[in-house]
C-alpha positions in Angstrom: 108.6 156.0 82.9 106.0 155.2 85.6 107.1 153.7 88.9 104.9 150.6 88.6 104.6 149.1 85.1 101.6 146.9 86.1 99.6 149.8 87.5 100.5 151.8 84.4 99.2 149.1 82.1 96.0 148.6 84.2 95.3 152.4 84.1 95.8 152.5 80.4 93.4 149.7 79.8 90.7 151.0 82.1 90.8 154.6 80.9 91.0 153.5 77.2 94.2 155.5 76.8 95.3 152.9 74.3 98.8 153.1 72.9 100.3 150.8 70.3 103.8 151.5 71.7 103.0 150.1 75.1 106.0 148.9 77.0 106.5 146.7 80.1 109.3 147.6 82.5 111.0 145.3 85.0 112.8 146.9 87.9 116.3 145.4 88.1 119.7 146.5 89.2 121.8 147.5 86.2 124.8 145.5 87.2 127.7 144.1 85.2 125.7 141.0 84.1 122.8 143.1 82.7 125.3 145.4 81.0 126.9 142.4 79.4 123.6 141.1 78.0 122.8 144.5 76.6 126.1 144.7 74.8 125.8 141.2 73.4 122.2 141.4 72.2 121.5 145.1 71.8 124.8 146.7 70.8 123.1 149.6 69.0 120.7 150.6 71.8 121.3 153.0 74.6 121.8 151.5 78.0 118.5 151.6 80.0 118.1 154.2 82.7 117.4 153.6 86.3 113.8 152.7 85.5 114.9 149.2 84.5 114.9 146.9 81.5 112.2 147.7 78.9 110.6 145.8 76.0 107.5 146.3 73.9 104.3 144.5 74.6 103.2 143.2 71.2 99.4 143.4 71.8 97.7 146.2 70.0 95.7 148.4 72.4 93.4 149.3 69.6 92.3 145.7 69.3 91.6 145.6 73.1 89.4 148.7 72.6 87.2 146.8 70.2 86.5 144.0 72.7 82.7 143.9 73.2 81.2 144.5 76.6 79.2 141.3 76.4 80.6 138.0 75.0 80.7 134.3 75.7 84.4 133.5 75.5 87.4 135.7 74.6 90.9 134.7 73.9 94.4 136.3 74.3 97.2 134.5 72.5 100.9 135.2 72.7 104.2 133.7 73.6 105.6 133.5 77.2 106.6 136.9 78.5 104.5 138.8 76.0 102.2 140.5 78.5 99.2 138.2 78.5 98.9 138.1 82.3 99.3 141.9 82.5 96.4 142.3 80.1 94.3 139.8 82.0 94.9 141.7 85.3 94.4 145.2 83.9 91.5 144.7 81.5 89.7 141.5 82.6 90.1 141.4 86.4 92.4 138.4 86.6 93.5 137.5 90.2 96.9 135.8 90.1 96.6 134.6 93.7 96.3 130.8 93.5 93.6 128.9 95.4 95.2 126.8 98.2 94.1 123.3 97.7 93.9 121.2 100.8 96.1 118.1 100.7 93.7 115.9 102.8 90.4 116.8 100.9 89.2 115.3 97.7 89.3 117.6 94.7 85.6 117.3 94.1 84.9 118.7 97.6 86.9 121.8 96.8 85.5 122.7 93.3 82.0 123.7 94.3 79.9 123.6 97.4 77.1 121.8 95.6 78.2 118.2 95.0 76.2 117.7 91.8 77.6 121.0 90.4 81.1 120.0 91.4 80.8 116.7 89.6 79.3 118.3 86.5 82.2 120.8 86.3 84.9 118.2 86.7 83.3 116.0 84.0 83.0 118.9 81.6 86.7 119.9 82.2 87.9 116.3 81.6 88.1 114.7 85.0 85.5 112.0 84.6 86.5 109.0 86.7 85.5 108.5 90.3 89.0 107.7 91.6 90.4 110.9 90.0 87.5 113.1 91.5 88.2 111.6 94.9 91.9 112.2 94.9 93.4 115.3 96.5 94.7 118.0 94.1 98.3 117.2 94.8 97.9 113.6 93.6 96.5 114.6 90.2 98.6 114.8 87.1 99.8 118.2 86.1 97.2 118.2 83.2 94.4 117.1 85.5 95.4 119.9 88.0 94.9 122.4 85.1 91.4 120.9 84.5 90.6 121.1 88.2 91.6 124.7 88.4 89.4 125.4 85.4 86.5 123.6 87.0 86.7 125.7 90.1 87.3 129.0 88.3 84.3 128.9 85.9 82.0 131.7 86.8 80.6 134.7 84.9 83.4 137.1 84.1 86.2 134.6 84.9 89.7 135.3 83.7 92.0 132.3 83.3 95.7 132.3 82.6 97.9 129.6 81.0 94.8 127.9 79.6 95.6 124.2 78.7 99.3 124.8 78.9 100.0 121.3 80.4 97.7 119.3 78.1 98.4 117.4 75.0 96.4 117.9 71.8 93.6 115.4 72.8 93.3 116.8 76.3 93.3 120.3 75.1 90.5 119.6 72.5 88.4 118.0 75.3 89.0 121.0 77.6 88.0 123.5 74.9 84.9 121.5 74.0 83.9 121.1 77.7 84.4 124.8 78.3 82.2 125.8 75.3 79.5 123.4 76.4 79.6 124.5 80.1 79.4 128.2 79.2 76.5 127.6 76.8 74.6 125.4 79.2 75.0 127.7 82.2 74.4 130.9 80.4 77.8 132.2 81.4 79.6 135.1 79.7 82.7 137.3 79.6 85.0 134.3 80.1 88.5 135.4 79.1 91.4 132.9 78.7 95.0 133.5 77.8 97.3 130.9 76.2 100.6 130.4 74.4 99.0 127.9 72.0 97.5 129.4 68.8 95.6 126.2 68.2 93.3 127.1 71.0 91.6 129.6 68.8 90.5 126.8 66.4 89.3 124.5 69.2 87.7 127.1 71.5 86.0 129.2 68.8 86.0 132.4 70.9 83.9 135.5 70.2 87.2 137.5 69.8 90.9 136.8 69.7 93.8 139.2 70.3 
């Protein structure tokens, strides 16, 4: 088993060495607690070796191989822990390092250097009132923070994880509608989002879904 499971996944995706039996590996000490879990839940399986705890990633690599080179919006759907973030990193260039929002600066001032573009992005993503635009990021609701992150991230080739994870049905619908409109109006493409919510596929109408 490779030493670094994320590097292995990234290399598999980039070289198109697609394998439907792809596994993810977490490096942990195989102590008494881990042994107990294996005995309780996996009594018929062999204990893992020193490479750590393994489990299959459910996404079919063949489906990833069929993703077109050019598209408007693509969607990855799967439950928490299923490997969505790994796929975003390895195949779609996702950077998991969060932007550091300043506590004493309005959110609109941190979305885009052009003030008109910043306002347009926030409105499209669902932050449409002046008081909310002028609040610092820390004072927004969790759902509004998701929308602000989206507004800042939207560029050609953007990869976005946990899409709409903190929004209710109405807010999620508005976010999907706003994203579709923004991508169309700005001529953006190769936007890839990952979500746990399968309803996003109906609302977002992506070019492909895996």
